[in-house]
C-alpha positions in Angstrom: 69.7 85.6 -9.8 68.5 85.8 -13.4 65.2 87.6 -12.5 66.3 90.2 -10.0 63.3 91.5 -8.0 62.3 95.1 -8.1 62.9 95.2 -4.3 66.5 94.1 -4.7 67.0 96.4 -7.6 66.2 99.3 -5.3 67.9 98.2 -2.1 70.8 96.3 -3.5 71.3 92.6 -4.0 73.1 91.3 -1.0 72.7 88.2 1.2 71.1 90.4 3.9 68.5 91.9 1.6 67.8 88.5 0.0 67.0 87.0 3.4 64.9 90.1 4.3 63.0 89.9 1.0 62.3 86.2 1.7 61.0 87.0 5.1 58.9 90.0 3.9 57.3 87.9 1.2 56.3 85.3 3.7 55.7 87.7 6.6 52.8 85.7 8.0 54.8 82.5 8.3 57.8 81.3 10.3 60.9 79.7 8.9 63.8 77.5 9.9 67.3 78.4 8.7 67.0 75.5 6.3 63.9 77.1 4.8 65.8 80.4 4.4 68.3 78.7 2.2 65.7 79.3 -0.5 66.7 83.0 -0.4 69.9 81.9 -2.3 72.4 82.5 0.5 74.8 80.0 2.1 74.4 78.2 5.3 77.4 80.1 6.8 76.0 83.4 5.8 72.6 82.6 7.4 74.2 81.4 10.6 76.1 84.8 11.0 73.3 87.0 9.6 70.2 85.8 11.6 71.7 86.5 15.0 72.6 90.1 13.8 69.1 90.7 12.5 67.7 89.2 15.7 69.9 91.6 17.8 68.5 94.5 15.8 65.0 93.3 16.5 64.2 92.9 12.7 63.9 89.1 13.0 62.4 87.3 16.0 62.5 83.7 17.2 58.9 82.4 17.1 59.1 78.8 18.4 61.2 75.6 18.4 60.2 72.3 16.8 62.6 69.7 18.0 66.1 71.1 17.4 64.9 73.6 14.8 64.3 77.2 15.7 61.7 79.1 13.6 62.1 82.8 12.8 60.0 85.5 11.2 60.2 89.1 10.4 59.3 91.3 13.3 56.4 93.4 12.0 56.4 95.5 15.2 60.0 96.7 14.5 60.1 100.2 12.9 62.9 99.3 10.5 61.1 96.1 9.4 57.9 98.1 9.0 59.6 100.5 6.7 61.2 97.7 4.6 57.8 96.0 4.4 56.2 99.3 3.3 58.9 99.9 0.7 58.5 96.3 -0.6 54.7 96.6 -0.9 54.9 100.0 -2.6 57.5 98.8 -5.2 55.4 95.7 -6.0 52.2 97.8 -6.4 54.1 100.3 -8.6 55.4 97.4 -10.7 52.0 95.9 -11.1 50.4 99.3 -12.0 53.1 99.8 -14.6 52.5 96.4 -16.2 48.8 97.0 -16.1 49.2 100.4 -17.9 51.5 98.8 -20.5 49.0 96.0 -21.1 46.2 98.6 -21.5 48.3 100.6 -24.0 49.0 97.4 -25.9 45.3 96.5 -26.1 44.4 100.0 -27.3 47.2 99.9 -30.0 45.9 96.5 -31.2 42.4 97.8 -31.5 43.5 100.7 -33.7 45.5 98.4 -36.0 
């Protein structure tokens, strides 16, 4: 990925973390395996990864639509809660840092 996220920078860029980041970003929605291909992982990887995450309780099956099963991150799972918290803190930290840089830039331009 050209624009590596701050989350992946901290936890490592692996297929598992890409899928988790995708599910954390859309934590209020449910996704099919096809949807999760947007996390830039292969079909084979998803098919082996999702059952593992489901067994750990990090991902849960939400419903079925036809033959498609929909999944989402389990916000009740302690490990998932910690990853969501880390994600949120890193994003806030990044936004605050950008805000401070913009503020410094504006101050500098006013002086010049």
